[in-house]
SENU-221961 format. One record per residue (C-alpha): residue in one letter; x, y, z. Coordinates in nm, 3 decimals. Each point is the difference from the previous one (the first is absolute). Layout:
   r         X         Y         Z
   A         X         Y         Z
...
This chain:
   r         X         Y         Z
   M     3.935    19.782    18.491
   R     0.010    -0.174     0.334
   T     0.290    -0.221     0.121
   A    -0.088    -0.344     0.134
   H     0.081    -0.146     0.322
   M     0.275    -0.273    -0.056
   G    -0.101    -0.347     0.077
   P     0.183    -0.326     0.036
   T     0.251    -0.066    -0.259
   A    -0.024    -0.384     0.003
   R    -0.063    -0.138    -0.354
   R    -0.275    -0.248    -0.083
   A     0.153    -0.316    -0.107
   L    -0.298    -0.117    -0.212
   T    -0.007    -0.229    -0.322
   V    -0.319     0.085    -0.185
   V    -0.070    -0.082    -0.350
   C    -0.052     0.362    -0.168
   L    -0.280     0.062    -0.238
   L     0.148     0.288    -0.137
   G     0.095    -0.124    -0.354
   L     0.308     0.209    -0.084
   L     0.229    -0.009     0.298
   T     0.026    -0.041     0.371
   A     0.293     0.084     0.209
   A     0.154     0.030     0.349
   C     0.092     0.351     0.134
   G     0.093     0.172     0.338
   T     0.211     0.270     0.141
   A     0.371     0.050    -0.027
   A     0.034    -0.031     0.377
   E    -0.164    -0.343     0.004
   I     0.260    -0.160    -0.206
   G     0.306     0.202     0.160
   V     0.090     0.200    -0.294
   G     0.202     0.344     0.026
   D    -0.108     0.334     0.075
   E    -0.117     0.247    -0.255
   G     0.333     0.105    -0.151
   G     0.303    -0.155    -0.159
   P     0.327     0.080    -0.192
   A     0.075     0.370     0.007
   A     0.068     0.197    -0.322
   G     0.354    -0.065    -0.112
   E     0.024    -0.364     0.146
   G    -0.035    -0.144    -0.346
   A    -0.036     0.184    -0.339
   A    -0.130    -0.076    -0.369
   G     0.260    -0.164    -0.204
   D     0.232    -0.135     0.284
   G    -0.140    -0.360     0.021
   Q    -0.205     0.069     0.314
   V    -0.385     0.028     0.044
   R    -0.171     0.172     0.299
   M    -0.343    -0.182     0.008
   A    -0.294     0.091     0.195
   R    -0.324    -0.194     0.060
   A    -0.362     0.100     0.096
   T    -0.146    -0.065     0.361
   W    -0.253    -0.244    -0.122
   D     0.138    -0.350     0.032
   T    -0.181    -0.125    -0.299
   G     0.283     0.123    -0.225
   F     0.274    -0.121     0.215
   M     0.087    -0.322    -0.184
   Q    -0.001     0.207    -0.339
   A     0.243     0.240     0.139
   Y     0.229    -0.292     0.087
   I    -0.054    -0.149    -0.353
   Y     0.117     0.320    -0.160
   R     0.285     0.030     0.241
   D     0.145    -0.355    -0.065
   L    -0.059     0.041    -0.385
   L     0.191     0.321     0.032
   T     0.268    -0.166     0.175
   E     0.030    -0.261    -0.247
   L     0.044     0.271    -0.265
   G     0.311     0.127     0.206
   Y    -0.119     0.274     0.195
   E     0.040     0.053     0.384
   V    -0.338     0.030     0.124
   S    -0.108     0.136     0.347
   D    -0.228    -0.230     0.205
   P    -0.365     0.154    -0.076
   S    -0.076    -0.071     0.368
   D     0.225     0.286     0.104
   A    -0.193     0.248    -0.187
   T    -0.389    -0.073     0.060
   V    -0.177     0.323    -0.066
   D    -0.340     0.141    -0.074
   P    -0.048     0.154    -0.349
   N    -0.007     0.370     0.119
   V     0.353    -0.066     0.148
   F     0.130    -0.198    -0.298
   Y    -0.088     0.189    -0.303
   P     0.165     0.349     0.123
   A     0.298    -0.211     0.105
   L     0.034    -0.187    -0.322
   A    -0.036     0.356    -0.176
   R     0.290     0.139     0.188
   G     0.215    -0.309    -0.076
   E     0.011    -0.151     0.342
   Y    -0.135    -0.342    -0.128
   D     0.014    -0.146    -0.347
   L    -0.312    -0.187    -0.021
   W    -0.284    -0.208     0.155
   V    -0.232    -0.249    -0.153
   N    -0.328     0.115     0.187
   G    -0.143     0.256    -0.240
   W    -0.369    -0.009    -0.037
   F    -0.130     0.182    -0.315
   P    -0.205     0.200    -0.037
   L    -0.059     0.016     0.379
   H     0.352     0.137     0.033
   D    -0.008     0.255    -0.282
   I    -0.049     0.259     0.281
   Y     0.364    -0.035     0.083
   L     0.124     0.036    -0.327
   E    -0.198     0.321    -0.081
   R     0.088     0.181     0.321
   E     0.214     0.318    -0.068
   L     0.258    -0.144     0.240
   F     0.122    -0.223    -0.296
   S     0.067     0.265    -0.262
   G     0.342     0.126    -0.058
   E     0.194     0.263    -0.208
   Q     0.157    -0.290    -0.210
   N    -0.229    -0.288     0.038
   E    -0.361     0.052     0.026
   E    -0.081    -0.374     0.080
   P     0.277    -0.132     0.207
   I    -0.176    -0.330     0.080
   T    -0.136    -0.248    -0.234
   P    -0.222    -0.302     0.036
   L     0.150    -0.308    -0.177
   G    -0.147    -0.327    -0.116
   T    -0.329    -0.162     0.133
   Q     0.064    -0.238     0.286
   V    -0.363    -0.070     0.026
   R    -0.263     0.117    -0.292
   G    -0.331     0.094     0.087
   G    -0.029    -0.213     0.326
   A     0.013     0.265     0.273
   L    -0.355     0.051     0.102
   Q    -0.153     0.231     0.265
   G    -0.325     0.082     0.151
   Y    -0.255     0.034     0.291
   L    -0.144    -0.294     0.175
   V    -0.269    -0.073     0.277
   D    -0.085    -0.310     0.206
   R    -0.256    -0.193    -0.201
   K    -0.240    -0.024     0.292
   T    -0.063     0.388    -0.023
   A    -0.005     0.003    -0.373
   D    -0.253    -0.260    -0.021
   E    -0.215     0.157     0.266
   L     0.008     0.350    -0.150
   G     0.024    -0.116    -0.385
   L     0.334     0.192    -0.016
   T     0.154    -0.022    -0.349
   S     0.194     0.325    -0.033
   M     0.179     0.256     0.193
   S    -0.259     0.234    -0.131
   D    -0.242    -0.150     0.236
   L     0.194     0.198     0.276
   A    -0.124     0.309    -0.154
   D    -0.302    -0.055     0.211
   A     0.091     0.112     0.350
   E    -0.196    -0.271     0.173
   V     0.177    -0.282    -0.195
   A     0.355     0.157     0.095
   A    -0.127     0.033     0.366
   T     0.021    -0.395    -0.005
   F     0.404     0.007     0.007
   D     0.002     0.314     0.243
   G     0.206    -0.140     0.285
   D     0.057     0.346     0.165
   D    -0.338     0.172    -0.042
   D     0.140     0.290    -0.193
   G    -0.246    -0.049    -0.279
   K     0.244    -0.151    -0.245
   A     0.060    -0.374    -0.094
   D     0.337    -0.109     0.100
   L     0.212    -0.136    -0.301
   V     0.305    -0.201     0.087
   G     0.265     0.143    -0.237
   C     0.367     0.021    -0.046
   N     0.323     0.102     0.183
   E     0.089     0.358    -0.020
   G     0.268     0.041    -0.274
   W    -0.166    -0.281    -0.224
   G    -0.122     0.106    -0.346
   C    -0.341    -0.161     0.083
   N    -0.038     0.231     0.309
   S     0.007     0.305    -0.212
   A    -0.216    -0.166    -0.276
   I    -0.269    -0.095     0.265
   A     0.012     0.359     0.116
   E    -0.057     0.117    -0.354
   H    -0.299    -0.238    -0.045
   I    -0.154     0.146     0.350
   D     0.032     0.358    -0.134
   T    -0.112    -0.067    -0.348
   L    -0.249    -0.284    -0.017
   D    -0.385    -0.027     0.085
   W     0.051    -0.185     0.303
   G     0.293     0.182     0.153
   A    -0.190     0.241     0.203
   N    -0.112    -0.266     0.233
   V     0.330    -0.202     0.023
   E     0.321     0.063     0.190
   Q     0.318    -0.187    -0.044
   I     0.141    -0.189     0.303
   V     0.379     0.018    -0.021
   G     0.225    -0.241     0.195
   D     0.234    -0.290    -0.039
   Y    -0.200    -0.188    -0.278
   S     0.103    -0.350     0.112
   N    -0.139     0.047     0.343
   Q    -0.303     0.192    -0.109
   V    -0.084    -0.287    -0.224
   N     0.044    -0.246     0.289
   E    -0.238     0.212     0.191
   V    -0.234    -0.004    -0.319
   A    -0.004    -0.398     0.023
   D    -0.075    -0.005     0.384
   R    -0.293     0.239    -0.091
   I    -0.128    -0.218    -0.259
   E     0.021    -0.317     0.216
   A    -0.211     0.191     0.264
   G    -0.272     0.088    -0.247
   E     0.086     0.369    -0.037
   P    -0.049     0.207    -0.300
   V     0.369     0.121    -0.153
   L     0.101     0.193    -0.289
   F     0.369    -0.020    -0.136
   Y     0.235     0.028    -0.296
   T     0.224    -0.258    -0.133
   W     0.218    -0.072    -0.315
   T     0.132    -0.319    -0.167
   P     0.251    -0.154     0.079
   N    -0.090     0.017     0.353
   W    -0.045    -0.236     0.299
   T    -0.337     0.137     0.079
   V    -0.189    -0.191    -0.287
   D     0.137    -0.324     0.155
   V    -0.112     0.076     0.351
   L    -0.328     0.179    -0.117
   V    -0.131    -0.207    -0.279
   P    -0.181     0.212    -0.255
   G    -0.365    -0.153    -0.069
   E    -0.004    -0.172     0.336
   D     0.136     0.250     0.271
   V    -0.012     0.311    -0.191
   V    -0.098     0.148    -0.352
   W     0.150     0.272    -0.217
   L    -0.219     0.300    -0.060
   E    -0.003     0.170    -0.334
   S     0.099     0.397     0.003
   P    -0.005     0.248    -0.238
   A     0.362     0.136    -0.123
   I     0.170     0.304     0.025
   P    -0.131     0.186    -0.327
   D     0.360     0.091    -0.136
   D     0.131    -0.368     0.086
   E     0.120    -0.177    -0.331
   G     0.008    -0.376    -0.045
   T    -0.248    -0.266     0.081
   T    -0.160    -0.038     0.347
   T    -0.179    -0.306    -0.064
   A     0.135    -0.334     0.131
   E    -0.086    -0.311    -0.210
   G    -0.068    -0.329     0.144
   L     0.000     0.143     0.381
   R    -0.197    -0.216     0.220
   G    -0.178     0.155     0.307
   C    -0.120     0.322    -0.183
   A    -0.311     0.102     0.199
   T    -0.185     0.024    -0.319
   G     0.031    -0.389    -0.050
   A     0.144     0.069    -0.337
   D     0.348    -0.132    -0.116
   T     0.120     0.347    -0.102
   C     0.020     0.266     0.245
   D     0.058     0.384    -0.031
   L     0.213     0.077     0.298
   G     0.054     0.381    -0.101
   W     0.368    -0.044     0.030
   V     0.209    -0.045    -0.301
   V     0.176    -0.340    -0.051
   N     0.367     0.047     0.085
   D     0.325    -0.149    -0.148
   I     0.277    -0.067     0.246
   R     0.334     0.136    -0.136
   A     0.357     0.064     0.077
   V     0.095     0.363     0.038
   A     0.368     0.130    -0.061
   N     0.186     0.329     0.019
   N     0.069     0.124    -0.355
   D     0.377     0.042     0.070
   F     0.020    -0.369     0.116
   I    -0.215    -0.111    -0.311
   E     0.238     0.197    -0.247
   E     0.321    -0.138     0.148
   N    -0.107    -0.354     0.048
   P    -0.175    -0.103    -0.311
   D     0.016    -0.369     0.086
   A    -0.144     0.051     0.332
   A    -0.277     0.196    -0.162
   A    -0.065    -0.261    -0.246
   L    -0.051    -0.259     0.261
   L    -0.245     0.225     0.183
   E    -0.187     0.007    -0.332
   A     0.015    -0.363    -0.061
   V    -0.125    -0.149     0.347
   E    -0.357    -0.124     0.045
   I    -0.125    -0.199     0.287
   P    -0.330    -0.200    -0.024
   L    -0.291     0.098     0.240
   A    -0.043    -0.360     0.102
   D     0.370    -0.019     0.124
   I    -0.022     0.316     0.205
   D    -0.349    -0.143     0.129
   A     0.184    -0.339     0.108
   Q     0.260     0.168     0.178
   N    -0.216     0.266     0.187
   A    -0.239    -0.275     0.118
   E     0.282    -0.197     0.132
   M     0.134     0.299     0.186
   N    -0.340     0.077     0.132
   E    -0.043    -0.357     0.130
   A     0.331     0.006     0.183
   G    -0.071     0.342     0.165
   D     0.251     0.158     0.210
   S     0.250    -0.303    -0.043
   Y     0.079     0.087    -0.331
   T     0.339     0.188    -0.037
   E     0.180     0.210    -0.248
   A     0.222    -0.306    -0.072
   D    -0.320    -0.207    -0.106
   I    -0.118     0.283    -0.217
   A     0.348     0.028    -0.153
   Q    -0.005    -0.387    -0.053
   D    -0.331     0.009    -0.173
   A     0.147     0.240    -0.242
   A     0.317    -0.213    -0.070
   D    -0.247    -0.300    -0.025
   W    -0.202     0.189    -0.261
   I     0.300     0.089    -0.202
   E     0.118    -0.361    -0.019
   E    -0.357    -0.152    -0.087
   N     0.004     0.253    -0.297
   R     0.367    -0.003    -0.096
   S    -0.068    -0.044    -0.379
   T    -0.214     0.329     0.008
   V     0.246     0.163     0.237
   D     0.298    -0.054    -0.236
   G    -0.162     0.129    -0.306
   W    -0.058     0.341     0.207
   L     0.364     0.005     0.112
   E     0.101    -0.070    -0.366
   E    -0.205     0.263    -0.141
   A     0.126     0.232     0.279
   R     0.361    -0.076    -0.077
   S    -0.013     0.047    -0.357
   S    -0.149     0.349     0.059
   S     0.312     0.147     0.165
């Protein structure tokens, strides 16, 4: 696994109509929006049942507005909630800290992708074998992942599947460092997708001819866009919601490649109504199980705060609403601040006040 050279950090402020039928979004790095370092409240600064909530959030900003929505709703429920921006962490940092009781929750769980963090031996204890629990379904079946190539190269070589890279000559098309392997722009170290891509490379028929390029995802994809504009071949991973499918439009600039799945994976890997599939079909077997986005909380917090747990179970946020906020954030680029994102959350709550009040009433009745 090779580490990429970091490129420029400027975000592309493009407004493009995305051909991806399910969802488009804006994304970037935590540093670009001025969020906190990895870390947050130390254990003991808040405790389950005392009216305080120690909340973290993930390092992908496509989930920032949603974190503020939950923060505001828990505040309306009567809790004193830490600012999510004070604890912006990767999954491999968050889940162990949650199990140790250093945080109470976050709302950025991707399942089944994050199952690996629940299954680690680290999370077992003498009195409680599963100290953390996913709650509710913020986004059901809308979190897609997969591999893409520039459309020019796909058309020239007739590429439709990652399995085409099992041919060393095809893989060499994407070999930028002459080491005999295709360069696949992948995920940040510490993200669940980083580990999943590594498993694909180790397991699937195309993996022997591919290496994952690891670096700051936003910087790397900006470089991918530059290379596509220059007519160079590129191979990269992305997910939805994510700003990449606004900047690099599936079906125009890039195409999704189908891929075999890990044999033991459970759940559907077929995306319905996905435009820009290299096969030309409306359905595309991406080889990644379609994910739900969920809140995840410490079991002690859940037990001692049933009203908060009921709220986490109830909240659902439409894909179209996440899409709209992410697109606005992407268009504004570096000028979009934490205050802007927090205001987006407050506006969403007011625009959905009737639904929100129903969630709050349900939560209050559970305590």
